[in-house]
C-alpha positions as CSV (number, residue, x, y, z in Angstrom):
1,M,30.6,110.4,99.6
2,A,34.0,109.9,98.0
3,D,36.2,107.1,99.3
4,R,39.2,108.8,100.7
5,R,41.2,105.7,101.2
6,R,41.2,104.8,97.5
7,V,44.1,106.2,95.4
8,N,42.6,107.0,92.0
9,G,44.6,106.9,88.9
10,P,44.9,109.7,86.4
11,V,41.9,110.6,84.3
12,G,43.7,110.5,81.0
13,A,45.9,107.6,79.7
14,T,49.6,108.0,80.2
15,I,52.5,106.3,78.3
16,P,55.7,105.5,80.3
17,P,58.9,106.9,78.9
18,V,61.1,104.5,77.0
19,F,64.9,105.2,76.9
20,E,67.0,103.8,74.1
21,D,70.4,102.3,74.7
22,E,73.4,103.9,73.2
23,E,74.8,102.4,70.0
24,V,78.1,100.5,70.0
25,Q,79.7,103.1,67.6
26,T,78.8,105.9,70.0
27,Q,80.4,104.1,72.9
28,E,83.6,103.6,71.0
29,T,83.8,107.3,70.2
30,Q,83.3,108.1,73.9
31,R,85.8,105.6,75.1
32,V,88.0,106.8,77.9
33,T,91.7,106.2,77.4
34,R,93.5,104.6,80.3
35,S,95.5,107.3,82.1
36,R,97.1,105.1,84.6
37,A,100.3,103.2,84.1
38,P,100.0,99.5,83.2
39,N,101.2,98.6,86.6
40,G,99.1,101.1,88.5
41,I,95.8,100.7,90.3
42,R,93.0,103.1,91.1
43,K,92.7,105.0,94.3
44,M,91.0,103.1,97.1
45,Y,89.3,104.2,100.4
46,L,89.0,101.6,103.1
47,K,87.5,102.1,106.6
48,T,86.7,99.6,109.3
49,G,84.2,99.6,112.1
50,V,81.3,101.1,110.1
51,T,78.6,98.8,111.5
52,P,78.6,98.8,115.3
53,S,76.1,95.9,115.7
54,A,78.4,93.5,113.9
55,S,81.5,91.7,115.3
56,G,83.6,93.3,112.5
57,S,82.8,95.5,109.5
58,A,84.5,97.4,106.7
59,Y,83.7,99.7,103.8
60,L,85.6,99.8,100.5
61,E,85.3,102.4,97.7
62,I,87.3,102.5,94.5
63,E,87.4,105.6,92.3
64,T,85.6,105.7,89.0
65,S,87.2,105.4,85.6
66,G,86.2,108.9,84.6
67,K,83.6,108.0,82.0
68,D,80.1,109.5,82.3
69,G,77.6,107.0,83.6
70,V,80.2,104.6,85.0
71,S,80.6,104.6,88.8
72,G,83.3,103.2,91.1
73,L,83.0,100.1,93.2
74,K,81.4,100.4,96.6
75,L,81.4,97.5,99.0
76,S,80.2,97.0,102.6
77,C,81.1,93.9,104.6
78,T,79.9,92.7,108.0
79,V,81.3,89.7,110.0
80,H,79.1,87.9,112.5
81,G,80.8,85.6,114.9
82,P,82.6,83.4,115.8
83,R,79.6,81.9,117.5
84,S,78.7,78.4,118.6
85,L,76.9,76.0,116.2
86,P,73.5,74.5,117.1
87,R,73.6,71.4,119.2
88,S,72.1,69.4,116.4
89,S,75.0,70.1,114.1
90,P,77.8,67.5,114.0
91,F,81.1,68.2,115.7
92,S,83.6,70.2,113.6
93,P,87.3,70.6,114.8
94,H,87.6,73.9,112.9
95,I,85.5,76.9,112.3
96,I,82.7,76.8,109.7
97,L,83.0,79.7,107.2
98,S,79.9,81.0,105.5
99,T,80.2,83.7,102.8
100,H,77.3,85.6,101.2
101,V,77.8,88.1,98.4
102,K,74.8,90.0,97.0
103,F,74.4,92.9,94.6
104,A,72.0,95.6,95.7
105,P,69.0,95.9,93.3
106,F,70.3,99.3,92.2
107,A,74.0,98.4,92.0
108,T,74.1,97.9,88.2
109,K,72.2,99.2,85.2
110,Q,70.4,95.9,84.8
111,R,68.3,95.7,88.0
112,R,69.2,92.8,90.2
113,G,66.7,90.5,91.9
114,Y,66.3,89.9,95.6
115,L,67.5,86.3,95.4
116,R,71.1,85.5,94.5
117,D,71.8,84.5,90.9
118,P,74.5,82.1,89.8
119,S,77.1,84.8,89.4
120,E,76.7,86.0,93.0
121,R,76.9,82.4,94.2
122,D,80.1,82.0,92.3
123,L,81.5,85.1,93.9
124,G,80.7,83.6,97.3
125,T,82.4,80.4,96.5
126,H,85.6,82.1,95.3
127,L,85.5,84.4,98.4
128,E,85.2,81.4,100.7
129,A,88.2,79.7,99.1
130,A,90.3,82.8,99.3
131,L,89.5,83.4,103.0
132,R,89.8,79.8,104.1
133,G,93.5,79.8,103.4
134,A,94.1,82.9,105.6
135,I,91.9,82.1,108.7
136,I,93.4,79.9,111.5
137,A,90.4,77.7,111.6
138,D,91.4,75.2,114.3
139,R,91.2,77.9,117.1
140,W,87.4,77.8,117.1
141,P,86.2,74.2,117.1
142,K,82.4,73.8,116.6
143,S,82.0,77.4,115.8
144,G,80.8,79.4,112.8
145,V,81.3,82.8,111.3
146,D,79.2,84.6,108.7
147,I,80.7,87.0,106.2
148,I,78.1,89.1,104.4
149,I,79.1,91.5,101.6
150,S,76.8,93.9,100.0
151,I,77.8,95.4,96.6
152,I,76.2,98.8,96.9
153,E,77.5,100.1,93.6
154,G,79.1,97.8,91.0
155,D,82.2,98.7,89.0
156,Q,80.5,97.7,85.8
157,D,79.9,99.6,82.6
158,R,77.1,97.3,81.5
159,E,76.8,98.8,78.0
160,T,80.5,98.2,77.2
161,S,80.5,94.8,78.8
162,G,77.4,93.9,76.7
163,A,79.1,95.1,73.6
164,Q,82.1,92.9,74.3
165,G,79.9,90.0,74.9
166,D,81.0,89.1,78.4
167,D,80.9,90.9,81.8
168,T,83.2,88.4,83.6
169,W,86.0,90.9,83.7
170,D,83.9,93.3,85.8
171,M,83.0,90.4,88.1
172,M,86.7,89.8,88.7
173,N,87.1,93.4,89.9
174,A,84.2,92.9,92.2
175,L,85.7,89.7,93.6
176,S,89.1,91.3,94.3
177,G,87.3,94.1,96.2
178,C,85.3,91.5,98.1
179,I,88.5,89.7,99.2
180,T,90.1,92.9,100.4
181,V,87.1,94.3,102.3
182,A,86.4,90.9,103.9
183,S,90.0,90.7,105.1
184,A,89.7,94.1,106.7
185,A,86.4,93.1,108.4
186,L,87.9,89.8,109.7
187,A,90.8,91.8,111.3
188,D,88.2,94.2,112.8
189,A,86.3,91.3,114.3
190,G,89.5,90.0,116.0
191,I,89.6,86.7,114.1
192,D,93.1,85.3,114.0
193,C,94.6,85.0,110.5
194,V,98.0,83.9,109.3
195,D,98.2,87.1,107.1
196,T,96.1,89.8,105.6
197,V,94.8,88.5,102.2
198,A,94.1,91.0,99.4
199,G,92.8,90.6,95.9
200,G,94.2,91.8,92.6
201,V,93.3,91.5,89.0
202,A,95.6,91.4,85.9
203,A,94.4,91.2,82.3
204,L,95.7,90.8,78.8
205,V,94.1,93.7,76.8
206,K,94.3,94.7,73.2
207,D,94.0,98.2,71.9
208,G,94.5,99.8,68.5
209,G,92.1,97.6,66.4
210,E,93.3,94.5,64.5
211,T,96.8,95.7,64.2
212,G,97.2,96.5,67.9
213,T,99.5,94.5,70.1
214,A,98.3,92.8,73.3
215,R,99.7,93.9,76.7
216,I,99.2,93.1,80.3
217,V,97.8,95.6,82.7
218,I,96.5,95.5,86.3
219,D,93.2,96.7,87.6
220,P,91.5,96.6,84.1
221,I,88.3,98.4,83.3
222,S,86.2,97.4,80.3
223,S,85.4,101.0,79.4
224,E,89.1,101.8,79.0
225,H,90.1,99.1,76.6
226,E,88.8,97.9,73.2
227,S,88.9,94.3,74.2
228,I,90.1,92.1,77.1
229,E,91.5,88.8,75.9
230,A,92.1,87.1,79.3
231,A,92.2,88.0,83.0
232,C,93.0,86.4,86.3
233,C,91.9,87.3,89.8
234,I,94.3,86.4,92.6
235,A,94.0,86.3,96.4
236,Y,97.5,86.7,97.8
237,L,99.2,86.5,101.2
238,P,102.2,88.8,100.9
239,T,104.0,87.7,104.1
240,R,103.8,84.0,103.5
241,D,104.1,84.4,99.7
242,E,101.1,82.2,99.0
243,I,98.1,82.3,96.7
244,T,94.8,81.2,98.3
245,N,92.6,81.5,95.2
246,L,93.2,81.9,91.5
247,W,90.4,82.6,89.0
248,F,91.5,82.6,85.4
249,K,89.4,83.0,82.3
250,G,90.0,84.0,78.6
251,D,91.8,83.0,75.5
252,M,95.6,82.9,75.6
253,P,98.1,82.1,72.9
254,D,99.3,78.5,73.1
255,H,102.7,79.2,71.6
256,D,103.8,81.5,74.5
257,M,103.4,79.8,77.8
258,G,105.4,82.5,79.6
259,I,102.5,84.9,79.3
260,Y,100.6,82.8,81.8
261,S,103.3,83.3,84.4
262,E,103.5,87.0,83.6
263,L,99.8,87.4,84.0
264,V,99.9,85.7,87.5
265,Q,102.9,87.8,88.5
266,Q,101.1,91.0,87.6
267,G,98.1,89.8,89.5
268,I,100.3,89.3,92.6
269,Q,101.6,92.8,92.1
270,A,98.1,94.2,92.1
271,S,97.4,92.3,95.3
272,K,100.4,93.7,97.0
273,L,99.3,97.3,96.1
274,A,95.9,96.6,97.5
275,N,97.4,95.1,100.6
276,R,99.3,98.3,101.3
277,V,96.0,100.2,101.5
278,L,94.6,97.4,103.8
279,V,97.6,97.6,106.2
280,E,97.5,101.4,106.4
281,S,93.7,101.3,107.1
282,L,94.2,98.7,109.9
283,G,97.1,100.7,111.3
284,E,94.9,103.9,111.5
285,T,92.2,101.9,113.3
286,V,94.7,100.7,115.9
287,K,95.9,104.2,116.6
């Protein structure tokens, strides 16, 4: 009598398919030219109240760059709290903020693990610093709030980033989206903040080969530029005109110090544009 519970394998041997990566030259010929203005951002969709079981929640989606195989950024954020801390914990005169950022295993071309890697922990650290400057923490003594962000689909062209040798630029776009969606979720949870914080990214890009001139653009995408020299991600409070977090990386010319200030100013402009979408979404929720 045959064992019906046993799942037998195929009779003949099978070989799994192996897919080859595209060459760098092929990627360059298929490169999508930036169609937006240097001071323009991509379209955003933001909605709050998507998770009824959480105290506050929000969903953010940013359109794709238009290149085949590259998807837009999709983020989901839930806020749990404020809630009282355990009795064994020491007294805290302000709220304890805990942030958790995790890529879904299928979010990027390179499959992510179930445990957080160093890059995801860095995103959580930057997000906590950005939100701590916006929350009125002394209104909830000995309380805690958990902010959990799931990156459902990453705004990362892994092949182009690998060809350039660094995918930090894509991580900055992910961080700016995390800041914006977390701010919307905090407002949906009814947690008092001094202002709505939004994230923005500005970068110094170079196109046209060796003879090309560098320029500053906001909301950069690796697949739309030949090389990204430097970039900064800013968390900005528009009403108070304050920066709660600044993440800068790249190589900048030493002889021109004014380009640093210009890069920060463009990052603030990108944050203001994202904040408009945030305010409109919260206004629709109130109505």
